[in-house]
N, C-alpha and C positions, 0 to 999 in steps of 0.2 A: 407879167400877166399870169394870174392864177389859172389852174386847170378848170375851175368852175366858170371863170370869166370867159374862157375860150369855148365853152359849151360842153366840155367833157365832165362826166360824172366821176367823183372820186371812187377808187376801187375799194371794195369791201375787204377788210382785213380777215385773215384766216380765223382769228379769235372771234370776230363778229359772226362769221359763218358757223363756227362751232357753237357759239352761244345760241344762235337762232335754231340750229338743229336740236340742241339740248332742250330748249324751251318747247319746241313743237313736240318732241318725244314725251316730255313730262306731261304736257297737256293731253296728249293722246292716251297715255297710260291712265291718267286721272279719269278721263271720260269712259274708257273701256273697262278698267278694273276697279275703279272706285276709291283708290287710295294711293297717295304718293308721299314720299319724304324727300326733303331737300334742305340745304343750309340757307339760312337767311343771310342776305348781304347788306340790306339797307338799315337805316337807323330811324326811320319815321315812327316805329312802334316802341321806341324806348319809353319807359323803362320795362315794359312788359316783354318785348322780344328784342334780343340783342343780336348784332351781327355775329354769325357763327352758330347761332342756335339751330337745332335740328327741328324742323316743323313737320308734323304729320297732318296731312290734309285728307279728309274723307268726303266723298260725294254726298250731297244731301239735297232733298227736294227744295226748290226755290221758295215755296210757300212756307217751309219750316224755319227759315232763317229769322232770328230775333235780334233786337237791339242788344248790344253788348257782346255778341259773338264776333269772332275774328273770321273773316271770309277771305279766300284766295280767289283772285280773278285776273283775267288777262286785260292788259291795257295796250292799245296800239301806240306806236312811237309818236310823240308829240301831242297825244290826246289829253294829257293831264300833266302840266308842269309842276304841280304841287307835290306829286308823288315821288318818293325815293324808292326805287324798285327793290324787290326781294327776289332772290334766286337769279338765274341767268338772264341778263338783259341782252337785247340785240337790237339792230336797226329796225326790226319788224315790231318791236314792242317789248313788254316785260310782264312779269308777274307782280302783283301787288297783294299784300296781306294787310288789311286794315280792319278796324273795328266798325261794326254796323252802328250807326247813330240814329237811323230812322228809315222810313220808306216814303217814297213819293210815287203814287200810282203803282205801276208794275216794276219799279226800280228800287234798288237799295241805295241809301246814302251812307257813305263811309268816310272815315277820317283816321289818319295815323294818330296814335296817342300823343305824340310830341309835335303835331302840326296844328297851326292856327285855324286853317280853313278846311271845310269839307271838300272831298274829291268830287269830280264830275259824277253824275248818277251812273250806277252800274246796272246794266241790263242782264237778264237771265242767261243769255247765250255767252256772256263773258265769264260767268261764275264757274269755277272748277270745284269748289267745295268749301267746307268749314275746317278751320284749324282745330283739331281735337287734342293735340298734344304738342308741347314745347319741351324739348330736352336740351339742357345746358350742362356741359361737363358730366354727362352720364346721369344726371338727375332730372326728374320730371318737374316742370315749373307750372304752377297754377295759372290758368288763363283769366282769372277774375281781375277786374279792374278795381283793386282794393283802394282804400283811402290813401295809403302810402304811395301807391302808384299814381293816383290822381294828383296828389300834391307834387310829386316829382315831375309828372307830365306837364302840370301847370307851369312849373319853373322852366322846363325845357322848351315849352312853346314861346316863352318870352325871352329866352336867351340862347343864342347860338353858342356863345362862349361856354355856358353851362354844359351843353351837349358835348363840345369838344373836350372839356376838362373831364367829364364823366367817362368818355370813351378812352382817353389817354390813361386815366387812373386804372380803368379795367384792364387795359392792355398790359400795363406795368405790373399789376398784381398777378395776372396770369403768368407772365414771365418769371416773377418771383417764385410762384408756387410750382412751376414746372422744373426749375433748376434745383 
């Protein structure tokens, strides 16, 4: 009989607690000081943002967000299964950095560049800020959703295999250039 079947809750792992504390600290710093930096860990924004990219996020008025910008917001655990998280994930939720594709009332509609469907609507209180800079290997990367990126994202939306091949190729080329 499993622990959950006997009515016991599984214990949180130390890594889960650290990730939750890290996430809460980053959110607090973003709200109080207006800017944070952290490494992206998800792949839902390929080809614009890669795992390992350094994201700089700056607080911005909710009314100033426009379609095409990349927004960072908090998502509670289980709230949106379409999202592949960025930054520290925890049992309490995760950060998500996705592109704004529209507005519905007082909410933002977002989607990862390589995802097929829109995310659940994002409320103002979930938003931490706008991604203003992406740094990869010490170089600033443009945030524009260029024609090349749109084509690559279209392929990635239709093929998980293409995403895995792209990530594997990128990892191998990094190892090649680091040696």
